C-alpha positions in Angstrom: 65.5 -82.7 -44.3 63.3 -81.2 -46.5 63.5 -77.8 -47.3 60.8 -77.3 -49.6 57.4 -78.9 -48.2 55.1 -80.7 -50.3 52.5 -78.5 -52.0 48.6 -79.5 -51.2 47.4 -80.8 -54.1 45.1 -78.7 -56.2 41.2 -80.0 -56.7 40.3 -79.3 -60.4 37.1 -77.2 -60.8 35.3 -78.5 -64.3 33.2 -75.8 -65.5 30.0 -76.0 -65.9 29.0 -77.2 -69.7 25.9 -75.3 -71.7 25.2 -74.5 -75.4 27.9 -73.3 -77.4 27.7 -69.7 -78.0 26.2 -68.7 -81.8 26.8 -65.5 -83.3 23.8 -63.5 -83.6 25.1 -60.7 -86.2 27.9 -58.9 -87.9 27.4 -54.6 -87.5 29.4 -52.9 -89.8 30.6 -49.0 -89.9 33.5 -48.3 -89.0 36.1 -47.6 -91.5 38.9 -49.1 -89.1 39.8 -51.6 -87.0 37.1 -51.4 -83.8 39.2 -50.9 -80.5 37.7 -50.5 -77.9 33.9 -51.4 -76.9 30.8 -50.4 -73.9 27.7 -51.5 -73.0 25.5 -49.2 -70.9 24.8 -51.0 -67.6 21.0 -50.7 -68.8 21.5 -53.5 -71.9 19.6 -50.4 -74.7 23.3 -50.1 -76.7 26.9 -49.8 -76.8 29.4 -48.0 -77.9 32.9 -49.0 -80.2 35.7 -46.3 -80.5 37.4 -47.3 -83.8 41.2 -46.0 -85.7 38.7 -44.4 -87.8 38.9 -41.6 -84.7 34.8 -42.0 -84.5 32.3 -43.2 -82.3 29.4 -45.1 -82.6 26.7 -45.7 -80.4 25.0 -49.0 -81.4 21.2 -50.1 -79.8 22.3 -53.5 -78.5 18.6 -55.3 -79.5 18.5 -54.1 -83.4 22.6 -53.5 -84.0 21.0 -50.1 -85.5 23.9 -47.2 -85.5 22.2 -44.5 -83.7 24.9 -41.5 -83.3 28.4 -41.0 -84.4 30.3 -38.4 -82.1 33.7 -37.4 -83.0 36.6 -35.5 -81.7 39.6 -37.1 -81.4 42.9 -37.1 -83.9 43.9 -40.1 -83.1 42.6 -43.8 -82.6 40.5 -44.7 -79.8 41.8 -47.3 -77.5 39.1 -47.4 -74.3 35.9 -46.8 -73.7 33.6 -46.6 -70.2 29.7 -46.0 -69.9 29.1 -43.9 -66.5 26.5 -45.8 -64.6 25.2 -42.5 -62.8 25.1 -40.0 -65.0 24.9 -40.1 -69.3 28.6 -39.4 -69.7 30.8 -42.0 -72.0 34.4 -41.7 -71.0 37.3 -42.0 -74.1 41.1 -42.1 -74.6 42.4 -42.4 -77.7 46.2 -42.5 -78.9 46.0 -38.6 -79.2 46.7 -38.9 -75.5 43.6 -37.8 -75.2 40.6 -38.1 -72.3 37.1 -36.7 -73.4 33.6 -36.7 -71.4 31.1 -37.0 -73.8 27.2 -36.0 -72.3 25.0 -38.4 -74.3 22.6 -36.3 -73.3 23.5 -33.5 -76.4 26.5 -35.5 -77.9 29.3 -33.7 -77.7 32.2 -33.5 -75.6 31.6 -31.0 -72.6 35.3 -32.0 -71.0 39.2 -32.7 -72.4 41.8 -34.2 -70.0 44.9 -33.1 -71.3 48.4 -34.4 -70.1 48.7 -38.3 -71.0 51.4 -39.7 -72.6 
């Protein structure tokens, strides 16, 4: 009598080979560690959040800085781009979640209460 039945053998799936990735560019601009990144669904721009308390918006094709958003009083830990509206959400160590309107380039909503 066996208490434990035989486990079915697993088939190992081999990943498809592709050419090695190559570093395209290194972008400098933050004064602290970059803690978060979010890419726009159109792949035209991306945002980075840093320990320097700023959010920077970059052009994806050229790597040039388009905009810097300030308003957090501590490190930024998370970013999320809305697919439906021109909004960017940020969360920081200051226990705040902010909603940024990317047409007016300012915070339009602050969400308090996170511990």
